[in-house]
A tleap script that builds the chain and sets N, CA, C and O, in Angstrom:
source leaprc.protein.ff14SB
mol = sequence {
  NMET LYS SER THR ARG THR ALA ALA LEU PHE
  ALA ALA LEU LEU SER ALA ALA ALA SER VAL
  VAL LEU ALA VAL PRO ALA HIE ALA ASP ASP
  GLN VAL ASP PRO MET PHE LEU GLN VAL LEU
  HIE GLU LYS GLY ILE LYS LEU THR ASP SER
  ASN ALA ILE THR LEU ALA HIE GLY THR CYS
  SER ALA MET ARG GLY GLY GLY VAL ASN SER
  ALA LEU THR TYR LEU LYS LYS ASN THR THR
  LEU SER ASN ASP ASP THR VAL LYS PHE GLY
  GLY LEU ALA ILE TYR ALA TYR CYS ARG GLU
  LEU ALA PRO LYS CGLN
}
set mol.1.N position { 0.966 21.537 -4.925 }
set mol.1.CA position { 1.919 20.910 -5.907 }
set mol.1.C position { 2.962 19.196 -5.092 }
set mol.1.O position { 3.380 18.133 -5.550 }
set mol.2.N position { 2.953 19.573 -4.345 }
set mol.2.CA position { 3.611 18.689 -3.794 }
set mol.2.C position { 2.566 17.550 -3.308 }
set mol.2.O position { 3.263 16.581 -3.005 }
set mol.3.N position { 1.729 17.361 -3.180 }
set mol.3.CA position { 0.459 16.239 -2.639 }
set mol.3.C position { 0.206 15.794 -4.207 }
set mol.3.O position { -0.199 14.645 -4.387 }
set mol.4.N position { 0.448 16.735 -5.474 }
set mol.4.CA position { -0.122 15.705 -6.711 }
set mol.4.C position { 0.986 15.254 -7.259 }
set mol.4.O position { 0.754 14.236 -7.911 }
set mol.5.N position { 2.362 15.650 -7.278 }
set mol.5.CA position { 3.472 14.960 -7.096 }
set mol.5.C position { 3.763 13.986 -6.500 }
set mol.5.O position { 4.200 13.126 -7.264 }
set mol.6.N position { 3.723 13.536 -4.964 }
set mol.6.CA position { 3.373 12.456 -4.115 }
set mol.6.C position { 2.468 11.608 -5.169 }
set mol.6.O position { 2.931 10.613 -5.725 }
set mol.7.N position { 1.121 12.080 -5.407 }
set mol.7.CA position { -0.177 11.375 -5.797 }
set mol.7.C position { 0.537 10.434 -6.793 }
set mol.7.O position { 0.684 9.213 -6.754 }
set mol.8.N position { 0.891 11.244 -7.590 }
set mol.8.CA position { 1.608 10.671 -8.958 }
set mol.8.C position { 2.757 9.903 -9.119 }
set mol.8.O position { 3.050 9.543 -10.259 }
set mol.9.N position { 3.654 9.504 -7.914 }
set mol.9.CA position { 4.176 8.838 -7.667 }
set mol.9.C position { 3.884 7.490 -6.867 }
set mol.9.O position { 4.491 6.420 -6.929 }
set mol.10.N position { 2.838 7.831 -6.137 }
set mol.10.CA position { 2.008 6.833 -5.833 }
set mol.10.C position { 1.566 6.211 -6.765 }
set mol.10.O position { 1.722 4.994 -6.666 }
set mol.11.N position { 0.965 6.640 -7.832 }
set mol.11.CA position { 0.035 5.761 -8.762 }
set mol.11.C position { 1.101 5.442 -9.730 }
set mol.11.O position { 0.536 5.025 -10.741 }
set mol.12.N position { 2.061 5.442 -9.852 }
set mol.12.CA position { 2.962 4.882 -10.571 }
set mol.12.C position { 3.732 3.652 -9.799 }
set mol.12.O position { 4.191 2.660 -10.366 }
set mol.13.N position { 3.784 3.946 -8.249 }
set mol.13.CA position { 4.317 2.642 -7.392 }
set mol.13.C position { 3.314 1.663 -7.831 }
set mol.13.O position { 3.561 0.704 -8.563 }
set mol.14.N position { 2.084 1.985 -7.305 }
set mol.14.CA position { 0.852 0.684 -7.539 }
set mol.14.C position { 1.091 0.177 -9.104 }
set mol.14.O position { 0.792 -1.015 -9.183 }
set mol.15.N position { 1.425 0.585 -10.051 }
set mol.15.CA position { 1.829 -0.165 -11.091 }
set mol.15.C position { 3.218 -1.270 -10.928 }
set mol.15.O position { 3.500 -2.364 -11.418 }
set mol.16.N position { 3.868 -0.348 -9.986 }
set mol.16.CA position { 5.154 -1.677 -10.010 }
set mol.16.C position { 5.209 -2.605 -9.167 }
set mol.16.O position { 5.969 -3.573 -9.198 }
set mol.17.N position { 4.126 -2.264 -8.096 }
set mol.17.CA position { 3.675 -3.304 -6.922 }
set mol.17.C position { 3.464 -4.642 -7.714 }
set mol.17.O position { 4.237 -5.597 -7.630 }
set mol.18.N position { 2.546 -4.614 -8.348 }
set mol.18.CA position { 1.997 -5.648 -9.118 }
set mol.18.C position { 2.626 -6.954 -9.613 }
set mol.18.O position { 2.043 -8.038 -9.600 }
set mol.19.N position { 4.167 -6.695 -10.155 }
set mol.19.CA position { 4.937 -7.421 -9.931 }
set mol.19.C position { 5.373 -8.203 -8.884 }
set mol.19.O position { 5.908 -9.310 -8.946 }
set mol.20.N position { 5.037 -7.380 -7.686 }
set mol.20.CA position { 5.375 -7.943 -6.100 }
set mol.20.C position { 4.868 -9.308 -5.722 }
set mol.20.O position { 5.312 -10.415 -5.418 }
set mol.21.N position { 3.467 -8.551 -5.925 }
set mol.21.CA position { 2.325 -9.534 -5.038 }
set mol.21.C position { 1.220 -10.155 -6.393 }
set mol.21.O position { 0.583 -11.181 -6.156 }
set mol.22.N position { 1.121 -9.721 -7.261 }
set mol.22.CA position { 0.554 -10.389 -8.212 }
set mol.22.C position { 0.063 -11.683 -8.749 }
set mol.22.O position { -0.889 -11.918 -9.493 }
set mol.23.N position { 0.977 -12.505 -8.172 }
set mol.23.CA position { 0.903 -14.256 -8.042 }
set mol.23.C position { -0.331 -14.363 -6.728 }
set mol.23.O position { -1.272 -15.150 -6.829 }
set mol.24.N position { -0.177 -13.572 -5.679 }
set mol.24.CA position { -1.128 -14.032 -5.030 }
set mol.24.C position { -2.076 -13.833 -4.724 }
set mol.24.O position { -2.256 -12.646 -4.450 }
set mol.25.N position { -3.198 -14.691 -4.569 }
set mol.25.CA position { -4.652 -14.940 -5.381 }
set mol.25.C position { -5.482 -13.849 -4.029 }
set mol.25.O position { -5.484 -14.039 -2.813 }
set mol.26.N position { -6.115 -12.727 -4.825 }
set mol.26.CA position { -6.650 -11.607 -4.005 }
set mol.26.C position { -7.519 -11.874 -3.018 }
set mol.26.O position { -7.286 -11.060 -2.124 }
set mol.27.N position { -8.302 -12.508 -2.743 }
set mol.27.CA position { -8.462 -12.816 -1.135 }
set mol.27.C position { -8.254 -14.107 -0.263 }
set mol.27.O position { -9.076 -14.800 0.336 }
set mol.28.N position { -6.987 -14.200 -0.374 }
set mol.28.CA position { -6.566 -15.104 0.175 }
set mol.28.C position { -5.859 -14.750 1.199 }
set mol.28.O position { -4.723 -15.209 1.075 }
set mol.29.N position { -6.046 -13.879 2.590 }
set mol.29.CA position { -5.211 -12.971 3.441 }
set mol.29.C position { -4.426 -13.756 4.095 }
set mol.29.O position { -3.372 -13.260 4.494 }
set mol.30.N position { -4.701 -15.164 4.387 }
set mol.30.CA position { -3.788 -16.076 4.825 }
set mol.30.C position { -2.427 -16.457 4.181 }
set mol.30.O position { -1.435 -16.614 4.892 }
set mol.31.N position { -2.383 -16.606 2.844 }
set mol.31.CA position { -1.700 -16.465 1.994 }
set mol.31.C position { -0.710 -15.121 2.063 }
set mol.31.O position { 0.486 -15.239 2.328 }
set mol.32.N position { -1.391 -13.727 1.774 }
set mol.32.CA position { -1.049 -12.812 1.508 }
set mol.32.C position { -0.840 -11.929 2.424 }
set mol.32.O position { -0.501 -10.803 2.062 }
set mol.33.N position { -0.999 -12.243 3.916 }
set mol.33.CA position { -0.313 -11.428 4.870 }
set mol.33.C position { 1.422 -11.900 5.096 }
set mol.33.O position { 2.241 -11.013 5.338 }
set mol.34.N position { 1.768 -13.059 5.011 }
set mol.34.CA position { 2.871 -13.486 5.145 }
set mol.34.C position { 3.932 -12.809 4.037 }
set mol.34.O position { 5.036 -12.311 4.260 }
set mol.35.N position { 3.076 -12.994 2.511 }
set mol.35.CA position { 4.143 -12.269 1.411 }
set mol.35.C position { 4.147 -10.738 1.555 }
set mol.35.O position { 5.088 -10.070 1.125 }
set mol.36.N position { 2.955 -10.128 2.239 }
set mol.36.CA position { 3.055 -8.613 2.315 }
set mol.36.C position { 3.999 -8.162 3.175 }
set mol.36.O position { 4.439 -7.017 3.074 }
set mol.37.N position { 4.342 -8.872 3.956 }
set mol.37.CA position { 5.163 -8.667 5.518 }
set mol.37.C position { 6.348 -8.976 5.076 }
set mol.37.O position { 7.146 -8.095 5.394 }
set mol.38.N position { 7.033 -10.187 4.234 }
set mol.38.CA position { 8.333 -10.614 3.604 }
set mol.38.C position { 8.795 -9.152 2.834 }
set mol.38.O position { 9.790 -8.475 3.090 }
set mol.39.N position { 7.613 -8.866 1.685 }
set mol.39.CA position { 8.027 -7.416 1.030 }
set mol.39.C position { 8.270 -6.232 1.582 }
set mol.39.O position { 9.139 -5.549 1.040 }
set mol.40.N position { 7.513 -5.646 2.893 }
set mol.40.CA position { 7.467 -4.965 3.438 }
set mol.40.C position { 9.231 -4.841 4.318 }
set mol.40.O position { 10.022 -3.913 4.487 }
set mol.41.N position { 9.221 -5.991 4.610 }
set mol.41.CA position { 10.418 -5.976 5.520 }
set mol.41.C position { 11.510 -6.121 4.474 }
set mol.41.O position { 12.522 -5.604 4.948 }
set mol.42.N position { 11.722 -6.545 3.392 }
set mol.42.CA position { 12.655 -6.281 2.202 }
set mol.42.C position { 12.812 -4.988 1.870 }
set mol.42.O position { 13.992 -4.665 1.733 }
set mol.43.N position { 11.927 -4.041 1.675 }
set mol.43.CA position { 11.971 -2.835 1.457 }
set mol.43.C position { 12.524 -1.706 2.202 }
set mol.43.O position { 12.726 -0.515 1.965 }
set mol.44.N position { 12.805 -2.986 3.785 }
set mol.44.CA position { 13.210 -1.649 4.513 }
set mol.44.C position { 11.880 -0.820 5.686 }
set mol.44.O position { 12.031 -0.020 6.609 }
set mol.45.N position { 10.863 -1.347 5.211 }
set mol.45.CA position { 9.677 -0.732 5.793 }
set mol.45.C position { 9.700 -1.030 7.244 }
set mol.45.O position { 9.909 -2.222 7.467 }
set mol.46.N position { 9.567 -0.394 8.148 }
set mol.46.CA position { 10.055 -0.940 9.479 }
set mol.46.C position { 8.641 -0.663 10.122 }
set mol.46.O position { 8.488 0.400 10.724 }
set mol.47.N position { 7.404 -1.731 10.012 }
set mol.47.CA position { 5.997 -1.743 11.032 }
set mol.47.C position { 6.331 -3.262 11.941 }
set mol.47.O position { 7.008 -4.257 11.682 }
set mol.48.N position { 5.650 -2.931 12.880 }
set mol.48.CA position { 5.508 -4.435 13.496 }
set mol.48.C position { 4.500 -5.064 12.507 }
set mol.48.O position { 4.021 -4.500 11.523 }
set mol.49.N position { 4.257 -6.324 12.926 }
set mol.49.CA position { 3.833 -7.060 11.774 }
set mol.49.C position { 1.878 -6.750 11.699 }
set mol.49.O position { 1.252 -6.311 10.734 }
set mol.50.N position { 1.465 -7.062 12.730 }
set mol.50.CA position { 0.309 -6.599 12.964 }
set mol.50.C position { -0.259 -5.228 12.913 }
set mol.50.O position { -1.452 -5.063 12.658 }
set mol.51.N position { 0.463 -4.340 13.121 }
set mol.51.CA position { 0.355 -2.545 12.505 }
set mol.51.C position { 0.579 -2.717 11.049 }
set mol.51.O position { -0.156 -2.022 10.346 }
set mol.52.N position { 1.288 -3.358 10.536 }
set mol.52.CA position { 1.284 -3.242 8.986 }
set mol.52.C position { -0.062 -3.598 8.439 }
set mol.52.O position { -0.858 -2.828 7.902 }
set mol.53.N position { -0.196 -4.874 8.653 }
set mol.53.CA position { -1.948 -5.487 7.887 }
set mol.53.C position { -3.033 -4.552 8.705 }
set mol.53.O position { -4.172 -4.556 8.239 }
set mol.54.N position { -2.848 -3.936 9.607 }
set mol.54.CA position { -4.110 -3.021 9.824 }
set mol.54.C position { -4.015 -1.913 9.103 }
set mol.54.O position { -5.035 -1.356 8.697 }
set mol.55.N position { -2.574 -1.355 8.795 }
set mol.55.CA position { -2.182 0.070 8.239 }
set mol.55.C position { -3.136 -0.213 6.613 }
set mol.55.O position { -4.104 0.436 6.217 }
set mol.56.N position { -2.487 -1.334 5.964 }
set mol.56.CA position { -2.689 -1.981 5.145 }
set mol.56.C position { -4.407 -2.047 4.759 }
set mol.56.O position { -4.894 -1.513 3.762 }
set mol.57.N position { -4.881 -2.526 5.394 }
set mol.57.CA position { -6.562 -2.885 5.267 }
set mol.57.C position { -7.131 -1.329 5.579 }
set mol.57.O position { -8.072 -1.043 4.838 }
set mol.58.N position { -6.768 -0.313 6.485 }
set mol.58.CA position { -7.022 1.282 6.639 }
set mol.58.C position { -7.019 1.579 5.154 }
set mol.58.O position { -8.010 1.686 4.430 }
set mol.59.N position { -5.488 1.719 4.751 }
set mol.59.CA position { -5.598 2.033 3.004 }
set mol.59.C position { -6.385 1.525 2.050 }
set mol.59.O position { -6.636 2.297 1.125 }
set mol.60.N position { -6.757 0.666 2.011 }
set mol.60.CA position { -7.719 0.451 1.329 }
set mol.60.C position { -8.899 0.847 1.438 }
set mol.60.O position { -9.370 1.070 0.323 }
set mol.61.N position { -9.798 1.093 2.486 }
set mol.61.CA position { -10.916 1.901 3.383 }
set mol.61.C position { -10.417 3.271 2.570 }
set mol.61.O position { -11.011 3.670 1.568 }
set mol.62.N position { -9.078 4.033 3.213 }
set mol.62.CA position { -8.934 5.223 2.602 }
set mol.62.C position { -9.275 5.447 1.205 }
set mol.62.O position { -9.984 6.401 0.882 }
set mol.63.N position { -8.739 4.495 0.233 }
set mol.63.CA position { -8.928 4.125 -1.017 }
set mol.63.C position { -10.221 4.526 -1.632 }
set mol.63.O position { -10.477 5.449 -2.405 }
set mol.64.N position { -10.924 3.669 -1.135 }
set mol.64.CA position { -12.374 3.520 -1.104 }
set mol.64.C position { -13.375 4.641 -0.877 }
set mol.64.O position { -14.439 4.767 -1.482 }
set mol.65.N position { -12.997 5.274 -0.123 }
set mol.65.CA position { -13.348 6.591 0.494 }
set mol.65.C position { -13.168 8.131 -0.135 }
set mol.65.O position { -13.987 9.050 -0.105 }
set mol.66.N position { -11.565 8.106 -0.826 }
set mol.66.CA position { -11.397 9.314 -1.313 }
set mol.66.C position { -10.544 9.254 -2.009 }
set mol.66.O position { -9.863 10.248 -2.262 }
set mol.67.N position { -10.215 7.558 -2.763 }
set mol.67.CA position { -8.920 7.871 -3.272 }
set mol.67.C position { -7.674 7.679 -2.914 }
set mol.67.O position { -7.459 7.294 -1.765 }
set mol.68.N position { -6.428 7.937 -3.951 }
set mol.68.CA position { -5.224 8.285 -3.331 }
set mol.68.C position { -4.902 9.295 -2.246 }
set mol.68.O position { -4.366 9.028 -1.171 }
set mol.69.N position { -5.266 10.394 -2.631 }
set mol.69.CA position { -4.719 11.280 -1.667 }
set mol.69.C position { -5.669 11.182 -0.421 }
set mol.69.O position { -5.490 11.940 0.533 }
set mol.70.N position { -6.646 10.281 -0.425 }
set mol.70.CA position { -7.363 10.259 1.200 }
set mol.70.C position { -6.206 8.851 1.494 }
set mol.70.O position { -5.992 8.826 2.706 }
set mol.71.N position { -5.656 8.050 0.989 }
set mol.71.CA position { -4.850 7.207 1.310 }
set mol.71.C position { -4.030 7.426 1.929 }
set mol.71.O position { -3.753 7.076 3.076 }
set mol.72.N position { -3.223 8.444 0.759 }
set mol.72.CA position { -1.838 9.280 1.790 }
set mol.72.C position { -1.931 9.554 2.911 }
set mol.72.O position { -1.348 8.970 3.824 }
set mol.73.N position { -2.911 10.777 3.053 }
set mol.73.CA position { -3.187 11.154 4.421 }
set mol.73.C position { -3.311 10.470 5.541 }
set mol.73.O position { -2.666 10.661 6.572 }
set mol.74.N position { -4.394 9.417 5.301 }
set mol.74.CA position { -4.684 8.023 6.380 }
set mol.74.C position { -3.274 7.769 6.368 }
set mol.74.O position { -3.014 7.587 7.557 }
set mol.75.N position { -2.184 7.648 5.696 }
set mol.75.CA position { -0.649 6.808 5.933 }
set mol.75.C position { -0.348 7.785 6.861 }
set mol.75.O position { -0.426 7.495 8.055 }
set mol.76.N position { 0.041 9.090 6.454 }
set mol.76.CA position { 1.052 9.910 6.661 }
set mol.76.C position { 0.462 10.371 8.791 }
set mol.76.O position { 1.184 10.687 9.737 }
set mol.77.N position { -1.501 10.129 8.704 }
set mol.77.CA position { -1.783 10.456 10.090 }
set mol.77.C position { -1.295 9.230 10.508 }
set mol.77.O position { -0.731 9.463 11.577 }
set mol.78.N position { -1.203 8.062 10.254 }
set mol.78.CA position { -0.833 7.158 11.457 }
set mol.78.C position { -0.049 6.186 11.476 }
set mol.78.O position { -0.216 5.065 11.957 }
set mol.79.N position { 1.474 6.952 10.545 }
set mol.79.CA position { 2.869 6.399 10.546 }
set mol.79.C position { 3.466 7.742 10.853 }
set mol.79.O position { 2.980 8.859 11.033 }
set mol.80.N position { 5.207 7.045 10.850 }
set mol.80.CA position { 5.865 8.020 10.836 }
set mol.80.C position { 7.073 7.761 9.434 }
set mol.80.O position { 8.212 8.216 9.540 }
set mol.81.N position { 6.706 7.117 8.383 }
set mol.81.CA position { 7.115 6.631 7.438 }
set mol.81.C position { 7.426 7.747 6.694 }
set mol.81.O position { 6.534 8.538 6.389 }
set mol.82.N position { 8.676 7.933 6.330 }
set mol.82.CA position { 9.085 8.561 5.139 }
set mol.82.C position { 8.227 8.875 3.993 }
set mol.82.O position { 7.620 7.905 3.539 }
set mol.83.N position { 8.066 9.822 3.513 }
set mol.83.CA position { 7.344 10.188 2.130 }
set mol.83.C position { 7.401 8.723 0.939 }
set mol.83.O position { 6.434 8.139 0.448 }
set mol.84.N position { 8.597 8.494 0.772 }
set mol.84.CA position { 9.215 7.394 0.026 }
set mol.84.C position { 8.718 6.267 0.393 }
set mol.84.O position { 8.238 5.477 -0.420 }
set mol.85.N position { 8.776 6.028 1.802 }
set mol.85.CA position { 8.278 4.665 2.425 }
set mol.85.C position { 6.737 4.361 2.358 }
set mol.85.O position { 6.227 3.274 2.087 }
set mol.86.N position { 5.961 5.794 2.725 }
set mol.86.CA position { 4.593 5.912 2.394 }
set mol.86.C position { 3.786 5.670 1.301 }
set mol.86.O position { 2.590 5.380 1.299 }
set mol.87.N position { 4.464 5.798 0.465 }
set mol.87.CA position { 4.396 5.736 -1.468 }
set mol.87.C position { 4.545 4.416 -1.373 }
set mol.87.O position { 3.687 3.852 -2.051 }
set mol.88.N position { 5.494 3.438 -0.648 }
set mol.88.CA position { 5.823 2.036 -1.516 }
set mol.88.C position { 4.791 1.325 -0.523 }
set mol.88.O position { 4.175 0.299 -0.816 }
set mol.89.N position { 4.716 1.813 0.343 }
set mol.89.CA position { 3.842 0.936 1.718 }
set mol.89.C position { 2.253 1.095 1.051 }
set mol.89.O position { 1.465 0.151 0.996 }
set mol.90.N position { 2.033 2.119 0.688 }
set mol.90.CA position { 0.361 2.261 0.241 }
set mol.90.C position { 0.515 1.521 -1.235 }
set mol.90.O position { -0.609 1.323 -1.698 }
set mol.91.N position { 1.374 1.139 -1.950 }
set mol.91.CA position { 1.027 1.031 -3.677 }
set mol.91.C position { 1.112 -0.606 -3.057 }
set mol.91.O position { 0.250 -1.396 -3.443 }
set mol.92.N position { 2.123 -1.050 -2.139 }
set mol.92.CA position { 2.161 -2.590 -1.631 }
set mol.92.C position { 0.975 -3.124 -1.012 }
set mol.92.O position { 0.781 -4.331 -1.154 }
set mol.93.N position { 0.082 -2.390 -0.298 }
set mol.93.CA position { -1.037 -2.680 0.949 }
set mol.93.C position { -2.315 -2.576 -0.668 }
set mol.93.O position { -3.269 -3.352 -0.603 }
set mol.94.N position { -2.237 -1.750 -1.808 }
set mol.94.CA position { -3.438 -1.892 -2.272 }
set mol.94.C position { -3.445 -3.425 -3.381 }
set mol.94.O position { -4.363 -4.198 -3.654 }
set mol.95.N position { -2.166 -3.398 -3.763 }
set mol.95.CA position { -2.349 -4.394 -4.366 }
set mol.95.C position { -2.045 -5.743 -3.493 }
set mol.95.O position { -1.735 -6.816 -4.011 }
set mol.96.N position { -2.180 -5.528 -2.114 }
set mol.96.CA position { -2.156 -6.948 -1.716 }
set mol.96.C position { -3.390 -7.159 -1.171 }
set mol.96.O position { -3.878 -8.289 -1.138 }
set mol.97.N position { -4.108 -5.922 -0.619 }
set mol.97.CA position { -5.162 -6.572 -0.058 }
set mol.97.C position { -6.575 -5.805 -1.031 }
set mol.97.O position { -7.749 -6.083 -0.784 }
set mol.98.N position { -6.261 -5.088 -1.835 }
set mol.98.CA position { -7.713 -4.028 -2.584 }
set mol.98.C position { -7.030 -4.237 -3.916 }
set mol.98.O position { -7.025 -3.096 -4.376 }
set mol.99.N position { -6.494 -4.964 -4.740 }
set mol.99.CA position { -6.311 -4.653 -6.261 }
set mol.99.C position { -7.499 -4.300 -7.057 }
set mol.99.O position { -7.429 -3.638 -8.093 }
set mol.100.N position { -8.558 -4.742 -6.567 }
set mol.100.CA position { -9.449 -3.815 -7.500 }
set mol.100.C position { -9.621 -2.380 -7.463 }
set mol.100.O position { -10.486 -1.764 -8.085 }
set mol.101.N position { -8.735 -1.876 -6.688 }
set mol.101.CA position { -8.609 -0.160 -6.402 }
set mol.101.C position { -7.355 0.291 -7.711 }
set mol.101.O position { -7.361 1.407 -8.231 }
set mol.102.N position { -6.581 -0.544 -7.994 }
set mol.102.CA position { -5.618 -0.542 -8.486 }
set mol.102.C position { -5.888 0.022 -10.027 }
set mol.102.O position { -6.972 -0.138 -10.588 }
set mol.103.N position { -4.752 0.708 -10.640 }
set mol.103.CA position { -4.963 1.092 -12.020 }
set mol.103.C position { -4.723 -0.147 -12.858 }
set mol.103.O position { -4.070 -1.165 -12.627 }
set mol.104.N position { -5.270 0.146 -13.648 }
set mol.104.CA position { -5.797 -1.171 -14.668 }
set mol.104.C position { -4.143 -1.125 -15.797 }
set mol.104.O position { -3.851 -0.047 -16.315 }
set mol.105.N position { -3.311 -2.264 -16.019 }
set mol.105.CA position { -2.708 -2.237 -16.775 }
set mol.105.C position { -3.252 -2.528 -18.195 }
set mol.105.O position { -2.494 -2.496 -19.165 }
savepdb mol mol.pdb
quit
């Protein structure tokens, strides 16, 4: 039950994250990385820059392999982020690095 609620929050955040990084070209990592890191810092998500980028790409791989629950499990195994920050991070990562996996608006 809690997993379903968290997954629903994650999906809702994906929609909200669109406004944060939508203006960035989808495959221009040299432009995406700084914006992604800036938003993480603004949201108070404390990770080193290199770890955040690695985790973001891993989140996309997990989404491709098993969807939202897989992405959440990946992040929970590889970070000490709170549930709220995990959901925020996941949504931002997907919109920054694998937008094609995000829900269509």
